[in-house]
C-alpha positions in Angstrom: -18.1 15.1 -1.1 -16.0 18.2 -0.3 -12.9 18.6 -1.8 -11.3 20.2 1.2 -8.4 18.6 2.5 -7.4 17.8 6.3 -4.9 19.9 7.1 -2.6 17.5 8.5 -3.1 13.7 9.2 -2.3 12.6 12.6 0.2 10.0 13.0 2.3 7.8 15.1 6.0 7.1 14.5 6.9 3.3 14.8 10.7 2.9 14.8 10.9 6.6 12.8 8.1 5.4 10.4 4.9 8.0 10.5 2.4 5.9 10.3 -1.7 7.3 9.9 -4.0 6.9 12.6 -7.2 7.2 10.8 -9.6 4.6 10.1 -10.8 3.1 7.1 -13.5 5.7 6.5 -11.5 8.5 7.0 -8.5 7.6 4.8 -10.9 6.9 2.3 -12.7 10.7 2.8 -9.0 12.3 2.9 -8.0 10.3 -0.2 -11.0 10.7 -1.9 -10.9 14.4 -1.7 -7.4 14.8 -2.6 -7.7 12.8 -6.0 -10.7 15.0 -6.7 -8.8 17.9 -6.0 -6.1 16.8 -8.0 -3.3 16.5 -5.5 -0.8 14.0 -5.7 -0.4 11.0 -3.3 2.1 8.1 -2.9 0.9 5.9 0.0 2.8 2.9 1.2 0.8 0.1 2.8 3.2 -0.9 5.2 3.6 -4.1 7.7 6.2 -5.0 10.3 8.0 -6.7 7.4 8.8 -3.4 5.8 9.6 -1.5 9.3 12.2 -4.0 10.0 13.7 -3.6 6.6 13.7 0.1 6.8 15.9 -0.2 10.1 17.9 -2.8 8.4 18.5 -0.6 5.0 18.7 3.0 5.1 18.0 2.8 1.2 14.6 1.8 2.0 14.3 3.8 5.0 14.6 6.8 2.5 12.1 5.4 -0.1 9.9 5.4 3.4 10.3 8.9 4.3 9.3 10.0 1.3 6.2 8.9 1.4 2.9 11.3 1.3 1.0 8.7 3.7 1.6 5.3 5.3 -1.1 3.3 6.6 -1.2 0.7 9.2 -1.4 -2.5 6.9 -0.4 -5.2 9.3 -1.8 -6.2 12.4 1.7 -5.8 14.2 1.8 -2.0 13.4 -1.8 -1.8 15.0 -0.5 -4.1 18.2 3.3 -1.9 18.4 1.2 1.7 18.6 -1.4 0.1 20.7 1.5 -1.6 23.1 3.4 1.3 23.1 0.4 4.1 24.3 -0.2 5.7 20.8 -3.1 3.5 18.9 -4.3 3.5 15.5 -7.8 3.6 14.7 -7.6 0.0 12.8 -5.8 -1.6 10.4 -6.0 -0.2 7.0 -4.9 -3.0 4.4 -3.9 -2.5 0.9 -6.4 -4.7 -0.4 -9.3 -3.6 1.2 -8.2 0.1 0.4 -7.7 -0.4 -3.5 -11.4 -1.8 -3.3 -12.8 0.9 -1.4 -10.9 3.7 -3.8 -12.6 1.8 -6.4 -16.0 1.8 -5.2 -15.5 5.7 -5.1 -14.4 5.7 -8.2 -17.8 3.7 -9.7 -19.4 7.2 -8.6 -16.9 9.7 -10.5 -16.2 7.9 -13.2 -12.6 7.4 -12.6 -9.8 5.7 -14.6 -7.3 3.1 -13.3 -4.4 1.8 -14.7 -2.8 -1.7 -13.1 1.1 -2.4 -13.4 3.2 -5.4 -11.8 3.0 -9.2 -11.2 3.2 -11.5 -14.4 1.4 -10.8 -17.7 -1.2 -13.5 -17.0 -2.2 -12.7 -13.5 -2.5 -8.8 -14.7 -4.6 -9.7 -17.3 -6.9 -11.6 -15.0 -7.1 -9.0 -12.3 -8.0 -5.9 -14.9 -10.8 -8.2 -16.4 -12.0 -9.0 -13.0 -11.9 -5.6 -11.6 -13.6 -4.2 -14.9 -16.7 -6.5 -14.2 -16.5 -5.8 -10.7 -16.3 -1.9 -10.9 -17.8 -0.9 -14.7 -17.9 2.6 -14.1 -14.4 2.8 -13.5 -12.2 2.6 -16.6 -9.3 0.5 -16.4 -7.4 2.2 -19.3 -4.5 0.1 -19.4 -2.5 -2.6 -17.8 1.1 -4.3 -17.9 3.2 -6.7 -16.0 5.7 -5.6 -13.9 8.8 -7.4 -15.3 10.6 -4.5 -17.0 14.1 -2.9 -16.9 15.6 0.9 -16.1 15.7 1.4 -19.9 11.9 0.8 -20.0 11.0 3.3 -17.7 10.5 6.3 -19.8 8.1 4.2 -22.1 6.3 3.3 -19.7 5.7 6.5 -17.5 4.9 8.2 -20.8 2.2 5.2 -21.9 0.5 5.8 -18.2 0.6 9.8 -18.4 -1.1 10.0 -21.5 -3.5 7.6 -20.1 -4.1 10.0 -17.6 -5.7 7.3 -15.0 -6.9 8.8 -11.2 -5.4 5.7 -9.7 -2.4 4.0 -10.3 -1.7 0.4 -8.6 1.4 -1.2 -8.4 2.6 -4.6 -7.6 6.1 -5.1 -8.2 7.1 -6.1 -4.7 8.5 -4.1 -1.4 12.0 -3.7 -3.0 10.5 -1.5 -6.0 8.7 0.7 -3.8 11.3 3.7 -4.7 10.1 3.4 -8.0 7.0 4.6 -7.6 8.3 7.4 -5.4 10.9 8.1 -8.0 8.4 9.0 -10.7 5.3 10.6 -8.8 6.2 13.8 -10.3 6.6 12.7 -13.9 3.7 9.8 -13.9 1.1 12.7 -13.1 -1.2 10.5 -11.0 -3.2 11.8 -8.3 -3.0 8.2 -6.3 -0.3 5.8 -6.5 0.0 2.4 -4.2 1.9 -0.7 -3.9 -0.6 -3.6 -3.6 1.2 -6.1 -2.8 -0.4 -9.8 -3.5 -3.7 -8.1 -4.2 -3.9 -8.8 -7.8 -3.0 -12.4 -6.9 -6.0 -12.7 -4.9 -8.2 -10.8 -7.1 -7.2 -12.9 -10.6 -7.5 -16.2 -8.3 -4.1 -17.2 -8.1 -4.2 -16.7 -4.1 -7.0 -16.9 -2.1 -7.6 -14.5 1.0 -7.3 -15.3 4.6 -11.0 -16.7 5.8 -12.7 -14.3 8.2 -11.4 -16.7 11.3 -7.8 -16.3 10.4 -8.5 -12.2 9.9 -10.0 -12.2 13.3 -7.0 -14.0 14.9 -4.8 -11.7 12.9 -3.1 -14.6 11.2 -3.4 -13.3 7.9 0.4 -13.7 7.9 0.2 -17.4 8.1 -2.9 -18.2 5.9 -0.3 -16.2 3.2 2.6 -18.5 4.4 0.8 -21.8 4.0 -0.2 -20.5 0.1 3.5 -19.6 -0.3 6.1 -21.2 1.8 9.0 -19.9 0.1 8.0 -16.5 1.7 9.5 -18.2 5.5 12.5 -16.1 5.0 10.6 -12.9 4.9 8.5 -13.9 7.8 11.5 -14.1 9.8 11.0 -10.6 10.4 7.4 -10.9 12.3 9.0 -11.9 15.7 12.0 -9.5 15.6 9.5 -7.2 15.3 8.1 -8.2 18.4 10.8 -8.4 20.3 12.6 -5.2 19.2 8.8 -3.6 20.1 9.0 -5.1 23.7 12.5 -4.6 24.0 12.2 -1.0 23.5 9.0 -0.1 24.2 9.8 3.5 25.7 11.8 4.3 22.5 9.5 2.9 19.6 7.1 5.8 19.4 9.8 8.5 19.6 9.4 10.6 15.8 13.2 9.7 15.2 13.6 10.4 11.2 14.8 7.5 9.5 16.4 9.6 6.6 
């Protein structure tokens, strides 16, 4: 594959957040070329919950503004872009993007590091991903429960192992860690993957095809984790906000 990088990614602004308009295949091609060229990319897979969090929290909005690429993970983002007349190609989920890049890593013998969630889940996810992608070397993994005093130690460990891919599952609230330490880590590709390790490990099940087709993956997740109901309240708020502000939703107003 050519290492020539696209000069500019076409985006649509949703309440100031620049979402990539690329579909999955184009995104994978773009990022593969970036990784092969040694270019650094901090990728955020964003959904309506994150959009609402950015609107309500200037600190989180600033984190989002520092991302190198934001892909439309949530069906609500795809709907909003289409509703406002500037559609994205399709939904690009973090779970699927992770697997697509690992498939690319199979061809290129890439190295990967997994960071986040609990120790038992990350161990299980690492073992299963290594079996699924034997030509990708899982060079390391650790749980996501560490303090700021441990940051330098963890950064040095990851840097010394020189992975091509760093997948992080520490929650939306910790996305700033990825942005803050991108340069120190020196990893070509860094992406938060939400609950992907939970699914890979088998702790959670991914929504069946019928839920995915009906854009109800959020409901399936809620049924498995009822404690997430407060966070899910942002979804109807997002829909109402888009409908009420249709003329202004896609104006490229900076978040921070």
